[in-house]
mmCIF file of the N, C-alpha and C atoms, coordinates in Angstrom:
data_MODEL
# 
_entry.id   MODEL 
# 
loop_
_atom_site.group_PDB 
_atom_site.id 
_atom_site.type_symbol 
_atom_site.label_atom_id 
_atom_site.label_alt_id 
_atom_site.label_comp_id 
_atom_site.label_asym_id 
_atom_site.label_entity_id 
_atom_site.label_seq_id 
_atom_site.pdbx_PDB_ins_code 
_atom_site.Cartn_x 
_atom_site.Cartn_y 
_atom_site.Cartn_z 
_atom_site.occupancy 
_atom_site.B_iso_or_equiv 
_atom_site.pdbx_formal_charge 
_atom_site.auth_seq_id 
_atom_site.auth_comp_id 
_atom_site.auth_asym_id 
_atom_site.auth_atom_id 
_atom_site.pdbx_PDB_model_num 
ATOM 1   N N  . MET A 1 1  ? 0.845   -1.187  0.000  1.00 0.00 ? 1  MET A N  1 
ATOM 2   C CA . MET A 1 1  ? 0.000   0.000   0.000  1.00 0.00 ? 1  MET A CA 1 
ATOM 3   C C  . MET A 1 1  ? 0.884   1.243   0.000  1.00 0.00 ? 1  MET A C  1 
ATOM 4   N N  . ASN A 1 2  ? 1.735   1.353   -0.990 1.00 0.00 ? 2  ASN A N  1 
ATOM 5   C CA . ASN A 1 2  ? 2.649   2.477   -1.093 1.00 0.00 ? 2  ASN A CA 1 
ATOM 6   C C  . ASN A 1 2  ? 1.995   3.716   -1.677 1.00 0.00 ? 2  ASN A C  1 
ATOM 7   N N  . GLN A 1 3  ? 0.883   3.531   -2.392 1.00 0.00 ? 3  GLN A N  1 
ATOM 8   C CA . GLN A 1 3  ? 0.209   4.658   -3.008 1.00 0.00 ? 3  GLN A CA 1 
ATOM 9   C C  . GLN A 1 3  ? -0.580  5.433   -1.956 1.00 0.00 ? 3  GLN A C  1 
ATOM 10  N N  . ALA A 1 4  ? -0.506  6.750   -2.049 1.00 0.00 ? 4  ALA A N  1 
ATOM 11  C CA . ALA A 1 4  ? -1.287  7.595   -1.148 1.00 0.00 ? 4  ALA A CA 1 
ATOM 12  C C  . ALA A 1 4  ? -2.757  7.514   -1.553 1.00 0.00 ? 4  ALA A C  1 
ATOM 13  N N  . ILE A 1 5  ? -3.596  7.411   -0.569 1.00 0.00 ? 5  ILE A N  1 
ATOM 14  C CA . ILE A 1 5  ? -5.032  7.379   -0.843 1.00 0.00 ? 5  ILE A CA 1 
ATOM 15  C C  . ILE A 1 5  ? -5.511  8.820   -0.978 1.00 0.00 ? 5  ILE A C  1 
ATOM 16  N N  . GLU A 1 6  ? -6.115  9.112   -2.113 1.00 0.00 ? 6  GLU A N  1 
ATOM 17  C CA . GLU A 1 6  ? -6.569  10.470  -2.366 1.00 0.00 ? 6  GLU A CA 1 
ATOM 18  C C  . GLU A 1 6  ? -8.083  10.547  -2.249 1.00 0.00 ? 6  GLU A C  1 
ATOM 19  N N  . LEU A 1 7  ? -8.556  11.723  -1.884 1.00 0.00 ? 7  LEU A N  1 
ATOM 20  C CA . LEU A 1 7  ? -9.984  11.957  -1.771 1.00 0.00 ? 7  LEU A CA 1 
ATOM 21  C C  . LEU A 1 7  ? -10.582 12.250  -3.139 1.00 0.00 ? 7  LEU A C  1 
ATOM 22  N N  . THR A 1 8  ? -11.837 11.883  -3.295 1.00 0.00 ? 8  THR A N  1 
ATOM 23  C CA . THR A 1 8  ? -12.541 12.233  -4.521 1.00 0.00 ? 8  THR A CA 1 
ATOM 24  C C  . THR A 1 8  ? -12.836 13.729  -4.500 1.00 0.00 ? 8  THR A C  1 
ATOM 25  N N  . LEU A 1 9  ? -13.256 14.253  -5.607 1.00 0.00 ? 9  LEU A N  1 
ATOM 26  C CA . LEU A 1 9  ? -13.601 15.667  -5.697 1.00 0.00 ? 9  LEU A CA 1 
ATOM 27  C C  . LEU A 1 9  ? -14.743 15.998  -4.727 1.00 0.00 ? 9  LEU A C  1 
ATOM 28  N N  . GLU A 1 10 ? -15.709 15.108  -4.651 1.00 0.00 ? 10 GLU A N  1 
ATOM 29  C CA . GLU A 1 10 ? -16.831 15.315  -3.725 1.00 0.00 ? 10 GLU A CA 1 
ATOM 30  C C  . GLU A 1 10 ? -16.351 15.315  -2.273 1.00 0.00 ? 10 GLU A C  1 
ATOM 31  N N  . GLN A 1 11 ? -15.428 14.411  -1.941 1.00 0.00 ? 11 GLN A N  1 
ATOM 32  C CA . GLN A 1 11 ? -14.895 14.366  -0.587 1.00 0.00 ? 11 GLN A CA 1 
ATOM 33  C C  . GLN A 1 11 ? -14.094 15.627  -0.265 1.00 0.00 ? 11 GLN A C  1 
ATOM 34  N N  . GLU A 1 12 ? -13.323 16.110  -1.233 1.00 0.00 ? 12 GLU A N  1 
ATOM 35  C CA . GLU A 1 12 ? -12.574 17.363  -1.045 1.00 0.00 ? 12 GLU A CA 1 
ATOM 36  C C  . GLU A 1 12 ? -13.529 18.517  -0.758 1.00 0.00 ? 12 GLU A C  1 
ATOM 37  N N  . PHE A 1 13 ? -14.633 18.577  -1.500 1.00 0.00 ? 13 PHE A N  1 
ATOM 38  C CA . PHE A 1 13 ? -15.631 19.621  -1.296 1.00 0.00 ? 13 PHE A CA 1 
ATOM 39  C C  . PHE A 1 13 ? -16.227 19.516  0.102  1.00 0.00 ? 13 PHE A C  1 
ATOM 40  N N  . ASN A 1 14 ? -16.588 18.291  0.507  1.00 0.00 ? 14 ASN A N  1 
ATOM 41  C CA . ASN A 1 14 ? -17.152 18.081  1.837  1.00 0.00 ? 14 ASN A CA 1 
ATOM 42  C C  . ASN A 1 14 ? -16.167 18.470  2.929  1.00 0.00 ? 14 ASN A C  1 
ATOM 43  N N  . LEU A 1 15 ? -14.894 18.182  2.712  1.00 0.00 ? 15 LEU A N  1 
ATOM 44  C CA . LEU A 1 15 ? -13.863 18.540  3.681  1.00 0.00 ? 15 LEU A CA 1 
ATOM 45  C C  . LEU A 1 15 ? -13.764 20.060  3.824  1.00 0.00 ? 15 LEU A C  1 
ATOM 46  N N  . ARG A 1 16 ? -13.810 20.763  2.720  1.00 0.00 ? 16 ARG A N  1 
ATOM 47  C CA . ARG A 1 16 ? -13.747 22.235  2.777  1.00 0.00 ? 16 ARG A CA 1 
ATOM 48  C C  . ARG A 1 16 ? -14.966 22.817  3.483  1.00 0.00 ? 16 ARG A C  1 
ATOM 49  N N  . CYS A 1 17 ? -16.128 22.256  3.214  1.00 0.00 ? 17 CYS A N  1 
ATOM 50  C CA . CYS A 1 17 ? -17.351 22.714  3.898  1.00 0.00 ? 17 CYS A CA 1 
ATOM 51  C C  . CYS A 1 17 ? -17.247 22.455  5.397  1.00 0.00 ? 17 CYS A C  1 
ATOM 52  N N  . PHE A 1 18 ? -16.740 21.279  5.747  1.00 0.00 ? 18 PHE A N  1 
ATOM 53  C CA . PHE A 1 18 ? -16.558 20.907  7.145  1.00 0.00 ? 18 PHE A CA 1 
ATOM 54  C C  . PHE A 1 18 ? -15.586 21.872  7.823  1.00 0.00 ? 18 PHE A C  1 
ATOM 55  N N  . ALA A 1 19 ? -14.486 22.174  7.162  1.00 0.00 ? 19 ALA A N  1 
ATOM 56  C CA . ALA A 1 19 ? -13.485 23.079  7.715  1.00 0.00 ? 19 ALA A CA 1 
ATOM 57  C C  . ALA A 1 19 ? -14.081 24.461  7.978  1.00 0.00 ? 19 ALA A C  1 
ATOM 58  N N  . GLU A 1 20 ? -14.891 24.940  7.056  1.00 0.00 ? 20 GLU A N  1 
ATOM 59  C CA . GLU A 1 20 ? -15.529 26.245  7.246  1.00 0.00 ? 20 GLU A CA 1 
ATOM 60  C C  . GLU A 1 20 ? -16.493 26.224  8.429  1.00 0.00 ? 20 GLU A C  1 
ATOM 61  N N  . GLN A 1 21 ? -17.220 25.123  8.582  1.00 0.00 ? 21 GLN A N  1 
ATOM 62  C CA . GLN A 1 21 ? -18.128 24.972  9.723  1.00 0.00 ? 21 GLN A CA 1 
ATOM 63  C C  . GLN A 1 21 ? -17.362 25.032  11.034 1.00 0.00 ? 21 GLN A C  1 
ATOM 64  N N  . VAL A 1 22 ? -16.262 24.290  11.101 1.00 0.00 ? 22 VAL A N  1 
ATOM 65  C CA . VAL A 1 22 ? -15.477 24.229  12.332 1.00 0.00 ? 22 VAL A CA 1 
ATOM 66  C C  . VAL A 1 22 ? -14.877 25.589  12.665 1.00 0.00 ? 22 VAL A C  1 
ATOM 67  N N  . LYS A 1 23 ? -14.468 26.322  11.650 1.00 0.00 ? 23 LYS A N  1 
ATOM 68  C CA . LYS A 1 23 ? -13.882 27.641  11.880 1.00 0.00 ? 23 LYS A CA 1 
ATOM 69  C C  . LYS A 1 23 ? -14.880 28.604  12.518 1.00 0.00 ? 23 LYS A C  1 
ATOM 70  N N  . GLN A 1 24 ? -16.163 28.360  12.316 1.00 0.00 ? 24 GLN A N  1 
ATOM 71  C CA . GLN A 1 24 ? -17.199 29.217  12.880 1.00 0.00 ? 24 GLN A CA 1 
ATOM 72  C C  . GLN A 1 24 ? -17.542 28.863  14.324 1.00 0.00 ? 24 GLN A C  1 
ATOM 73  N N  . MET A 1 25 ? -17.050 27.731  14.811 1.00 0.00 ? 25 MET A N  1 
ATOM 74  C CA . MET A 1 25 ? -17.369 27.259  16.156 1.00 0.00 ? 25 MET A CA 1 
ATOM 75  C C  . MET A 1 25 ? -16.475 27.923  17.197 1.00 0.00 ? 25 MET A C  1 
ATOM 76  N N  . SER A 1 26 ? -17.015 27.992  18.414 1.00 0.00 ? 26 SER A N  1 
ATOM 77  C CA . SER A 1 26 ? -16.171 28.408  19.532 1.00 0.00 ? 26 SER A CA 1 
ATOM 78  C C  . SER A 1 26 ? -15.246 27.253  19.888 1.00 0.00 ? 26 SER A C  1 
ATOM 79  N N  . ARG A 1 27 ? -14.264 27.527  20.705 1.00 0.00 ? 27 ARG A N  1 
ATOM 80  C CA . ARG A 1 27 ? -13.339 26.475  21.123 1.00 0.00 ? 27 ARG A CA 1 
ATOM 81  C C  . ARG A 1 27 ? -14.088 25.342  21.823 1.00 0.00 ? 27 ARG A C  1 
ATOM 82  N N  . GLU A 1 28 ? -15.014 25.679  22.698 1.00 0.00 ? 28 GLU A N  1 
ATOM 83  C CA . GLU A 1 28 ? -15.777 24.675  23.448 1.00 0.00 ? 28 GLU A CA 1 
ATOM 84  C C  . GLU A 1 28 ? -16.643 23.839  22.509 1.00 0.00 ? 28 GLU A C  1 
ATOM 85  N N  . GLN A 1 29 ? -17.286 24.501  21.557 1.00 0.00 ? 29 GLN A N  1 
ATOM 86  C CA . GLN A 1 29 ? -18.110 23.766  20.586 1.00 0.00 ? 29 GLN A CA 1 
ATOM 87  C C  . GLN A 1 29 ? -17.256 22.805  19.765 1.00 0.00 ? 29 GLN A C  1 
ATOM 88  N N  . ALA A 1 30 ? -16.097 23.278  19.339 1.00 0.00 ? 30 ALA A N  1 
ATOM 89  C CA . ALA A 1 30 ? -15.207 22.448  18.529 1.00 0.00 ? 30 ALA A CA 1 
ATOM 90  C C  . ALA A 1 30 ? -14.718 21.241  19.330 1.00 0.00 ? 30 ALA A C  1 
ATOM 91  N N  . GLN A 1 31 ? -14.416 21.442  20.619 1.00 0.00 ? 31 GLN A N  1 
ATOM 92  C CA . GLN A 1 31 ? -13.972 20.330  21.451 1.00 0.00 ? 31 GLN A CA 1 
ATOM 93  C C  . GLN A 1 31 ? -15.077 19.297  21.618 1.00 0.00 ? 31 GLN A C  1 
ATOM 94  N N  . GLU A 1 32 ? -16.282 19.745  21.901 1.00 0.00 ? 32 GLU A N  1 
ATOM 95  C CA . GLU A 1 32 ? -17.411 18.836  22.046 1.00 0.00 ? 32 GLU A CA 1 
ATOM 96  C C  . GLU A 1 32 ? -17.671 18.083  20.739 1.00 0.00 ? 32 GLU A C  1 
ATOM 97  N N  . PHE A 1 33 ? -17.593 18.809  19.634 1.00 0.00 ? 33 PHE A N  1 
ATOM 98  C CA . PHE A 1 33 ? -17.812 18.208  18.324 1.00 0.00 ? 33 PHE A CA 1 
ATOM 99  C C  . PHE A 1 33 ? -16.752 17.145  18.034 1.00 0.00 ? 33 PHE A C  1 
ATOM 100 N N  . LEU A 1 34 ? -15.500 17.452  18.354 1.00 0.00 ? 34 LEU A N  1 
ATOM 101 C CA . LEU A 1 34 ? -14.404 16.514  18.126 1.00 0.00 ? 34 LEU A CA 1 
ATOM 102 C C  . LEU A 1 34 ? -14.584 15.243  18.954 1.00 0.00 ? 34 LEU A C  1 
ATOM 103 N N  . ILE A 1 35 ? -14.993 15.391  20.193 1.00 0.00 ? 35 ILE A N  1 
ATOM 104 C CA . ILE A 1 35 ? -15.228 14.230  21.049 1.00 0.00 ? 35 ILE A CA 1 
ATOM 105 C C  . ILE A 1 35 ? -16.348 13.368  20.476 1.00 0.00 ? 35 ILE A C  1 
ATOM 106 N N  . GLU A 1 36 ? -17.419 14.000  20.016 1.00 0.00 ? 36 GLU A N  1 
ATOM 107 C CA . GLU A 1 36 ? -18.540 13.252  19.428 1.00 0.00 ? 36 GLU A CA 1 
ATOM 108 C C  . GLU A 1 36 ? -18.112 12.556  18.137 1.00 0.00 ? 36 GLU A C  1 
ATOM 109 N N  . GLN A 1 37 ? -17.317 13.215  17.317 1.00 0.00 ? 37 GLN A N  1 
ATOM 110 C CA . GLN A 1 37 ? -16.830 12.597  16.086 1.00 0.00 ? 37 GLN A CA 1 
ATOM 111 C C  . GLN A 1 37 ? -15.965 11.377  16.388 1.00 0.00 ? 37 GLN A C  1 
ATOM 112 N N  . HIS A 1 38 ? -15.146 11.477  17.415 1.00 0.00 ? 38 HIS A N  1 
ATOM 113 C CA . HIS A 1 38 ? -14.303 10.336  17.793 1.00 0.00 ? 38 HIS A CA 1 
ATOM 114 C C  . HIS A 1 38 ? -15.168 9.169   18.262 1.00 0.00 ? 38 HIS A C  1 
ATOM 115 N N  . ARG A 1 39 ? -16.195 9.458   19.036 1.00 0.00 ? 39 ARG A N  1 
ATOM 116 C CA . ARG A 1 39 ? -17.113 8.417   19.496 1.00 0.00 ? 39 ARG A CA 1 
ATOM 117 C C  . ARG A 1 39 ? -17.775 7.724   18.307 1.00 0.00 ? 39 ARG A C  1 
ATOM 118 N N  . LEU A 1 40 ? -18.225 8.511   17.343 1.00 0.00 ? 40 LEU A N  1 
ATOM 119 C CA . LEU A 1 40 ? -18.862 7.950   16.158 1.00 0.00 ? 40 LEU A CA 1 
ATOM 120 C C  . LEU A 1 40 ? -17.891 7.115   15.326 1.00 0.00 ? 40 LEU A C  1 
ATOM 121 N N  . MET A 1 41 ? -16.636 7.539   15.248 1.00 0.00 ? 41 MET A N  1 
ATOM 122 C CA . MET A 1 41 ? -15.631 6.765   14.521 1.00 0.00 ? 41 MET A CA 1 
ATOM 123 C C  . MET A 1 41 ? -15.388 5.420   15.197 1.00 0.00 ? 41 MET A C  1 
ATOM 124 N N  . MET A 1 42 ? -15.399 5.404   16.530 1.00 0.00 ? 42 MET A N  1 
ATOM 125 C CA . MET A 1 42 ? -15.205 4.147   17.247 1.00 0.00 ? 42 MET A CA 1 
ATOM 126 C C  . MET A 1 42 ? -16.388 3.216   17.013 1.00 0.00 ? 42 MET A C  1 
ATOM 127 N N  . ILE A 1 43 ? -17.596 3.766   16.996 1.00 0.00 ? 43 ILE A N  1 
ATOM 128 C CA . ILE A 1 43 ? -18.786 2.961   16.703 1.00 0.00 ? 43 ILE A CA 1 
ATOM 129 C C  . ILE A 1 43 ? -18.691 2.402   15.292 1.00 0.00 ? 43 ILE A C  1 
ATOM 130 N N  . GLN A 1 44 ? -18.297 3.236   14.343 1.00 0.00 ? 44 GLN A N  1 
ATOM 131 C CA . GLN A 1 44 ? -18.166 2.797   12.949 1.00 0.00 ? 44 GLN A CA 1 
ATOM 132 C C  . GLN A 1 44 ? -17.142 1.675   12.835 1.00 0.00 ? 44 GLN A C  1 
ATOM 133 N N  . LYS A 1 45 ? -16.018 1.808   13.508 1.00 0.00 ? 45 LYS A N  1 
ATOM 134 C CA . LYS A 1 45 ? -14.987 0.767   13.466 1.00 0.00 ? 45 LYS A CA 1 
ATOM 135 C C  . LYS A 1 45 ? -15.528 -0.550  14.015 1.00 0.00 ? 45 LYS A C  1 
ATOM 136 N N  . THR A 1 46 ? -16.254 -0.480  15.115 1.00 0.00 ? 46 THR A N  1 
ATOM 137 C CA . THR A 1 46 ? -16.839 -1.683  15.707 1.00 0.00 ? 46 THR A CA 1 
ATOM 138 C C  . THR A 1 46 ? -17.835 -2.326  14.751 1.00 0.00 ? 46 THR A C  1 
ATOM 139 N N  . MET A 1 47 ? -18.639 -1.506  14.094 1.00 0.00 ? 47 MET A N  1 
ATOM 140 C CA . MET A 1 47 ? -19.612 -2.043  13.136 1.00 0.00 ? 47 MET A CA 1 
ATOM 141 C C  . MET A 1 47 ? -18.901 -2.723  11.969 1.00 0.00 ? 47 MET A C  1 
ATOM 142 N N  . TYR A 1 48 ? -17.845 -2.105  11.440 1.00 0.00 ? 48 TYR A N  1 
ATOM 143 C CA . TYR A 1 48 ? -17.086 -2.715  10.346 1.00 0.00 ? 48 TYR A CA 1 
ATOM 144 C C  . TYR A 1 48 ? -16.478 -4.040  10.783 1.00 0.00 ? 48 TYR A C  1 
ATOM 145 N N  . GLN A 1 49 ? -15.919 -4.066  11.989 1.00 0.00 ? 49 GLN A N  1 
ATOM 146 C CA . GLN A 1 49 ? -15.328 -5.303  12.489 1.00 0.00 ? 49 GLN A CA 1 
ATOM 147 C C  . GLN A 1 49 ? -16.381 -6.397  12.606 1.00 0.00 ? 49 GLN A C  1 
ATOM 148 N N  . ASP A 1 50 ? -17.549 -6.051  13.136 1.00 0.00 ? 50 ASP A N  1 
ATOM 149 C CA . ASP A 1 50 ? -18.631 -7.034  13.267 1.00 0.00 ? 50 ASP A CA 1 
ATOM 150 C C  . ASP A 1 50 ? -19.092 -7.532  11.903 1.00 0.00 ? 50 ASP A C  1 
ATOM 151 N N  . LEU A 1 51 ? -19.219 -6.619  10.940 1.00 0.00 ? 51 LEU A N  1 
ATOM 152 C CA . LEU A 1 51 ? -19.623 -7.025  9.591  1.00 0.00 ? 51 LEU A CA 1 
ATOM 153 C C  . LEU A 1 51 ? -18.599 -7.955  8.955  1.00 0.00 ? 51 LEU A C  1 
ATOM 154 N N  . LEU A 1 52 ? -17.314 -7.650  9.133  1.00 0.00 ? 52 LEU A N  1 
ATOM 155 C CA . LEU A 1 52 ? -16.272 -8.518  8.584  1.00 0.00 ? 52 LEU A CA 1 
ATOM 156 C C  . LEU A 1 52 ? -16.278 -9.883  9.263  1.00 0.00 ? 52 LEU A C  1 
ATOM 157 N N  . LYS A 1 53 ? -16.487 -9.910  10.563 1.00 0.00 ? 53 LYS A N  1 
ATOM 158 C CA . LYS A 1 53 ? -16.569 -11.191 11.265 1.00 0.00 ? 53 LYS A CA 1 
ATOM 159 C C  . LYS A 1 53 ? -17.705 -12.035 10.704 1.00 0.00 ? 53 LYS A C  1 
ATOM 160 N N  . GLN A 1 54 ? -18.842 -11.401 10.473 1.00 0.00 ? 54 GLN A N  1 
ATOM 161 C CA . GLN A 1 54 ? -19.989 -12.115 9.920  1.00 0.00 ? 54 GLN A CA 1 
ATOM 162 C C  . GLN A 1 54 ? -19.688 -12.596 8.500  1.00 0.00 ? 54 GLN A C  1 
ATOM 163 N N  . GLU A 1 55 ? -19.119 -11.719 7.686  1.00 0.00 ? 55 GLU A N  1 
ATOM 164 C CA . GLU A 1 55 ? -18.841 -12.055 6.292  1.00 0.00 ? 55 GLU A CA 1 
ATOM 165 C C  . GLU A 1 55 ? -17.810 -13.168 6.184  1.00 0.00 ? 55 GLU A C  1 
ATOM 166 N N  . TRP A 1 56 ? -16.796 -13.099 7.029  1.00 0.00 ? 56 TRP A N  1 
ATOM 167 C CA . TRP A 1 56 ? -15.731 -14.088 6.983  1.00 0.00 ? 56 TRP A CA 1 
ATOM 168 C C  . TRP A 1 56 ? -16.025 -15.286 7.881  1.00 0.00 ? 56 TRP A C  1 
ATOM 169 N N  . LYS A 1 57 ? -17.206 -15.266 8.491  1.00 0.00 ? 57 LYS A N  1 
ATOM 170 C CA . LYS A 1 57 ? -17.653 -16.349 9.380  1.00 0.00 ? 57 LYS A CA 1 
ATOM 171 C C  . LYS A 1 57 ? -16.635 -16.633 10.485 1.00 0.00 ? 57 LYS A C  1 
ATOM 172 N N  . LEU A 1 58 ? -16.134 -15.564 11.081 1.00 0.00 ? 58 LEU A N  1 
ATOM 173 C CA . LEU A 1 58 ? -15.163 -15.695 12.168 1.00 0.00 ? 58 LEU A CA 1 
ATOM 174 C C  . LEU A 1 58 ? -15.838 -15.773 13.527 1.00 0.00 ? 58 LEU A C  1 
ATOM 175 N N  . ASP A 1 59 ? -17.111 -15.479 13.573 1.00 0.00 ? 59 ASP A N  1 
ATOM 176 C CA . ASP A 1 59 ? -17.844 -15.459 14.835 1.00 0.00 ? 59 ASP A CA 1 
ATOM 177 C C  . ASP A 1 59 ? -18.724 -16.703 14.947 1.00 0.00 ? 59 ASP A C  1 
ATOM 178 N N  . VAL A 1 60 ? -18.131 -17.858 14.711 1.00 0.00 ? 60 VAL A N  1 
ATOM 179 C CA . VAL A 1 60 ? -18.864 -19.117 14.703 1.00 0.00 ? 60 VAL A CA 1 
ATOM 180 C C  . VAL A 1 60 ? -19.002 -19.624 16.138 1.00 0.00 ? 60 VAL A C  1 
ATOM 181 N N  . ASN A 1 61 ? -20.185 -20.110 16.478 1.00 0.00 ? 61 ASN A N  1 
ATOM 182 C CA . ASN A 1 61 ? -20.429 -20.654 17.802 1.00 0.00 ? 61 ASN A CA 1 
ATOM 183 C C  . ASN A 1 61 ? -20.111 -22.145 17.772 1.00 0.00 ? 61 ASN A C  1 
ATOM 184 N N  . PHE A 1 62 ? -19.015 -22.549 18.404 1.00 0.00 ? 62 PHE A N  1 
ATOM 185 C CA . PHE A 1 62 ? -18.576 -23.943 18.362 1.00 0.00 ? 62 PHE A CA 1 
ATOM 186 C C  . PHE A 1 62 ? -19.260 -24.810 19.411 1.00 0.00 ? 62 PHE A C  1 
ATOM 187 N N  . THR A 1 63 ? -20.049 -24.228 20.298 1.00 0.00 ? 63 THR A N  1 
ATOM 188 C CA . THR A 1 63 ? -20.689 -25.007 21.355 1.00 0.00 ? 63 THR A CA 1 
ATOM 189 C C  . THR A 1 63 ? -21.986 -25.621 20.906 1.00 0.00 ? 63 THR A C  1 
ATOM 190 N N  . SER A 1 64 ? -22.527 -25.207 19.767 1.00 0.00 ? 64 SER A N  1 
ATOM 191 C CA . SER A 1 64 ? -23.793 -25.788 19.306 1.00 0.00 ? 64 SER A CA 1 
ATOM 192 C C  . SER A 1 64 ? -23.540 -27.165 18.702 1.00 0.00 ? 64 SER A C  1 
ATOM 193 N N  . PRO A 1 65 ? -24.539 -28.083 18.810 1.00 0.00 ? 65 PRO A N  1 
ATOM 194 C CA . PRO A 1 65 ? -24.349 -29.468 18.334 1.00 0.00 ? 65 PRO A CA 1 
ATOM 195 C C  . PRO A 1 65 ? -24.199 -29.590 16.849 1.00 0.00 ? 65 PRO A C  1 
# 
């Protein structure tokens, strides 16, 4: 994975819009927003892991007959 992952044009636009939104926030608002974004990223990671476990059948229950 030596190639840098680049954003699409739409993602670049969304990033710029996001940056402008954050610039309008107070320090306290930005901190609260950042904490919430981190929480959501952790939830997303857990969901992806669960989906991969299901897809790859890694979460098999070996105790059933």
